[in-house]
C-alpha distance (Angstrom), angle and dihedral (degrees) to the residues before:
residue distance angle dihedral
M1 . . .
E2 3.85 . .
S3 3.91 91.2 .
Y4 3.76 87.9 56.2
L5 3.74 95.3 50.9
V6 3.93 90.8 47.5
S7 3.83 89.5 50.2
L8 3.75 92.5 48.9
S9 3.80 93.5 45.9
A10 3.79 91.0 49.7
G11 3.83 91.1 49.1
V12 3.82 92.1 50.2
L13 3.82 90.0 47.3
V14 3.91 92.3 52.9
G15 3.79 91.2 45.1
V16 3.90 88.6 53.4
I17 3.78 90.3 47.4
Y18 3.92 91.0 49.7
S19 3.83 90.3 48.6
V20 3.85 91.4 50.3
I21 3.75 94.5 50.7
K22 3.69 91.3 39.2
V23 3.91 96.9 -122.2
R24 3.77 121.1 149.2
S25 3.77 114.4 -115.6
P26 3.86 116.6 -112.4
A27 3.77 89.0 -144.5
P28 3.72 118.9 120.6
P29 3.93 121.3 -105.7
L30 3.71 118.3 -76.5
V31 3.77 93.6 -105.1
A32 3.86 91.5 59.4
L33 3.82 88.5 48.6
I34 3.87 89.7 53.7
G35 3.80 89.5 47.7
L36 3.89 89.4 54.6
L37 3.77 89.7 49.3
G38 3.68 90.6 54.3
M39 3.81 91.6 50.3
L40 3.89 88.8 52.8
I41 3.77 91.9 49.5
G42 3.77 89.2 47.1
A43 3.71 92.8 50.3
Q44 3.78 93.2 49.2
A45 3.73 94.6 43.7
I46 3.85 95.5 62.6
P47 3.96 96.7 59.3
T48 3.79 88.7 41.3
L49 3.74 96.3 52.6
R50 3.69 99.9 34.9
P51 3.82 96.4 85.7
L52 3.91 90.3 49.4
F53 3.72 91.3 58.2
G54 3.83 96.3 38.2
F55 3.79 99.5 -119.3
């Protein structure tokens, strides 16, 4: 969990720096990030649910 917080903190810091120096972020649009989040959730769901269904 700590690595996630460090990663989030670093991302927020870089976002603030980009905003201060008025540089456009190279990050993909929000819809693409939501798609990536869905992929991560799906990838974690299968190993988690597999024992419940006896695969």
